[in-house]
N, C-alpha and C positions, 0 to 999 in steps of 0.2 A: 678392605678387600680380603685380607687374610681371614677375618672372622666370617665373611660371606662364603668363601670357597675353600678355606683351609690352606695348607701349604706353609711356606716359610715367609718371614717378613719381607724378603726381597724377591720372592718367587711365589706369588699367590696362585692358587689353582682354581681359576675361574675360566669360563669359556674364552677362547682366543678372540672372538669378535668383540667381547666386552673389554678385554685388555687393550685392543686396538682403539676402540672408541675412547677409553680413558686416556690413552697416550695422546690421542688427537687433542682432547680437551686440555691436557697438561701442556702440550706444545703451544696452544694458544696463550695459556697463562704465562709460559716461559718467555715467549717472544714479546708479549704485551708488556711484561715487567721490564724487559730490556729496553724496549722503545720508550717507555714512560720515563725510565731513568735517564736515557739519552736526552729526551725532550727537556727534562728539568735541568740537567747539567748545562744544556745549551741556552735555555730561556732565562735562568736565574741571573747570570751576569748581565744579560741584555736588559732585563727588567730593572736591575739595580742601577745600571747606567742611565736608563731613561728617567727613573725616579730621581736620581742624583741631579741630573741636569734640569729637571722640571720643565722641559720644553715640549714634551709630547705626552698627551693623554691617550693611552692605548690599552685596549683590552684584547687579549688573545681569544680567538674563536675556539675555546677549549672543547666544546661539544663536537665540532667538526674534526678537530685534531684527534680526539679520542676515538671517534668512529673510524677515521682513517687507520689509526693504529690497530684497532680491532680487526678491521678488514684485511690489512696486510698480514697481521699475525695469523689469521685464519688460513690465508693462502700459504704462508710459509710453513705452518704446522702440517698442512695437508701434504705439501711437497716433501717436507723433511721425513714424514712418516713413510711416504712412498719410497724415497731413496733409502731409508733405513731398513725397509723390508725387501729390498731388491736381492735377487740371486747374485752373488758376487762374481764379477768378471775375473779373468786371469790377469795378473800383473807380473811381468817379467823383470827381474832385477839381476844384472850382471855385476859380479864383484870379483876384483882381481887381487891375488895374493902372491907375494914373492915366495913364501914358504910352502905353497901348496904342492904336495907330491904330484908328479907329472901324470900319473895314472888317473888322477881325479880332475884333470883339466876337462871342463864341460860337464861336471857332475851336477845333476839337477836335484834341488831340494824343494819339495812342495810344502808350504807352510799354511796350516789351517788354524789360525789363531781365533780365540774367543767365539767359538761356535754357539755357546749358550743354549744348548738344547733345553727347551722349556715349553710352557703352555703356548708361547707365541711361535717359537722355532721348533716345530714338530717334525716327525719322521720324514714326511715328503720333502721338506726343505733341506734337511740333512742329506737325504738321498740325492738331490740335485747336486749338492756340493761334492759328494763322493764321486758321482758320475763325471763331473767336470775335472776333478783332480786326476782320476784314473786315465782320462783321455790324454793328459799331458805326459803320461808314461815317465813319471819322475823316478830317479834312482833311490830317493829316500823321502819319506813323508814324516813330518813332525807336527805335533799338536801342542803348542806352548801355553797350555792352561786355559781355564774357564771353558771347559768342554761342555759343562752342564749347569743348570739352575734347578734346584729342587731335589726331592727325594727319589731314590731308585724305584720305589714302589709306584711312583707316578710317571717316571720318564725312562724306564727301562727300554720300552719299545722305541722311544724317540732316538736313542743312540744305537739301535740295532744296525742301521746302515753302515756304521763305522766298521762293522765286522768285515765288510767287503774291501776295505782298504788293503792294498798290498803294493810292495815295491821291492826291487832286487836287493837293496841294502836294508830293508826293514821299515817298520812303522813304529814310531816312539812318541810318547807324550810325557808331559809333566803336569803338575797340579797348579792351578791358579787359586786365587783367594776364594772363589765361589765353590770350589770342590771342598774346601775346609768348612764352609758355611753349610754345605748341603748333606753332610753325613759321610765323613772321610772313610770309615771302615767299609760301609756298604758300597761306596763307589769304587774303592780299590778292588773289591771282590768282583764287581761288575766289569771293570776294565780288564781284569784277569780273564773273565769269561769271554770277553770280546777278543781275546788274544792281542790286547793292546798293552805292551810293556810300558810301565810308568817309571821314569827315572827320578829317584828321590835321593839326591846327593850321591849319585852313582854315574857310571859311564859305560859305554859299549865301544868296542873296537870294530871299525868298519874297514874291510880289506878289499883291495883290488890288485890281483897279482901279488907281488911281494911288498907292496906299499900299503900303508894304513893311515887312517885319520881316526880321531876320537870324538865321540858325541857324548857330552855330559849334560846332566839336568839337575838343577838344584830345587830344593823345597821352596815354597813361596814364603815371602817375608811376613805374611800374616799368620804363619803356622804357630808361632809362639803364643798368640792370643787364644789358640785352641789347644794348647798343651801338647803340641806336636814338635817334631824335630825341625830346628831352624836350618836355614841354608848353611852349608859347610863345604867350602871350596877345596879345602885340604882333602877331605874325605872323597869329594867328587873326582878329583884328579889323582887319587892314590894309585901308584904303580904305572902311571902314564909317563912315558919318557919326557924329559925336560924339553927336548926339541920336537916333540910330537905336535902335529897340527890339530888344534882343539877347537871344537864348536860347542858353545855353551847355550843351553836353553834355560832362560830365566823369564818367568811370566812377567814380572814387573821390570821395567827398564832401569830402575834406580840402582845405585851402588855400582854403576858400570865401570868406574875407575878401579874399584877393588877387583872386579871381574877381569879387567884388562891386566892387572898386576899378577893375576893367577896364571897368565900365559895364554889365555884364550885368543885365538885369531879372529873369531867371529862370535858375536852374541846375537841370538834371535829372541825377540820378545813380542809381547802383545800388550794387553791390559788397558792401554789408553784409548782404544777404539779409534785411534788417529785424531782424537780431539773432538770428533763428532760434528761440531758446528764450526764453520769457518769463522775466524776471529777469536771465538771462545777457545780454540785449540792453543793459540799463542798466549792469550791473556790469562787463562785459568788452568788448562790442563798441563801445558809445558812447565810452568813454574812449580807445580806440585810433583813433577817427575824429573827434577834436576835439569830442567831446560830442554828436555827432549820430548817429542810427541809422536812422530811417525817418520817413516822413511829411513834413509841411511845416514850414519854419522861415523866420524873417525874419533875414537876415544883412546888417547895414549897408545897408539899403534894397533889397537883392536878395532875392527869394524863392527858397528852395532846396526842391526836392522830391526825396526819396530813396525810390525804389520798393523795396518788400520783395522784389521779384523774381518773375518768372513761373515760375521753377524753382529748383533747387539743384545745387550741385556734388556729384558722386557720392561724394566722400570724406566728406561729412557731410550726407546727404539727409534731415535730421530737422528738423521744425518742431513747436513746441508753443506754441499761443496766438499764433502769428505767421503767419497764412495767406499763401499766395502771392497775387499780383495781376497782372492786366493793367490798367494804369492808363490812364484816359482823363482827361487834364487839359483843362478847358474854360476858355479865356481869356475874361475879362469886362472890359469897360471900367469 
């Protein structure tokens, strides 16, 4: 695909329709392999038992089974692609904190995780997400990484709708692993042009009256492989009062216990896309992310929220039983 249309290895620049067709075919392959493995795991012990007892001569109708698997896999791939390309609904999450300053009781944070603006998720799609977010009138908007896929030269227009984002306490983003793959320096300049501040091992103070909270953002854990600054919690919280209420943006949800030890009251993450496929989320995605995959968790006194993501990477734009979301977190005293 990259040779046909150019682009990066994970973000080929070919027509959207073609990428969707390829994703549909890949989905059929994915589900077929899963069902065939399940069939073999189920059948092999049964076949061994029958052979051992030598009482039954039995042949499985393999042709029928394979045709059924192919048919079910085709239906599941089609539905998963449909669900994966849906405009995300609003998901409301209320989180209670003993240490929350009283002026921030009811404070609304809109979370736009994993937008993946790309050849699949183009400007009209991002525009809808921006409209839905603004309708919620959040106090703060955060974008916890993987905002884009591909080069600025190809996708500058696809992120233009983000210029419309605004909230009384600001709009802030961090970098995910895909920003580091896609041309770090160019995207930092583009985000600056969009008036979208990117927090890289830094924080901002958000005030209401005489009370304040602190929003920090760390570099992604893939930064070192690209020769960039790695996550640094000491630098992120420098000059923040020890008893300050801290919200941490970390694209990847791993190392959350270390983040809790830094004094963060809340961590907001993305990256996992919620696990994408029901069952696969618990069997494959959670174990590779220290046992967490989506939703809320309590980690050593810190609350962790992992968004299922507003969109998906074009290399696997499939969801099954794991819908996308624009998350609105409501802080409560």
